[in-house]
Structure formats: C-alpha cells, structure tokens
Phi, psi and omega in degrees: 000134183280172183302317180294314181298316182292339175276000181093359180281149182231159178247141177217163178279137175293145173280160180302320177293324178293320176297315180300316181297314182296320177299317182294325178288319177299315186292315180302319179294314178300324175293320178299319179293312175303318173302318180295318185293317180293324181292316180214105180303146191287309184243098181278147180304325182291339177276338184283334180099170186288345189275350180255000000 
C-alpha cells in the first residue's frame, strides 16, 4: 500500500462531464497564455543585454 492509500486518499475515474469541463478550462487557459505571450514577450531583447 502506497503512502497516499495509507493516508486515506483514494483515486477515482473522472466522469464525462468533469472531463469536458477540464478540457474546456484547459483550452481557456491555453488561449489566455497565448494572448499574454503575444501581448508582451517574456524575454525582450532589450532586457537580455548586448551579448544576446
């Protein structure tokens, strides 16, 4: 028995509605990250210095 099982934690299969909700949330998060990256690049050349 693993540590999680002995601590009383259990594992279960996700239901179809839960999976659909997670897929939807994942897609929304990916879109938000893409928008942020396009809006303001994380590493701008001016921040990297002259050697880059």
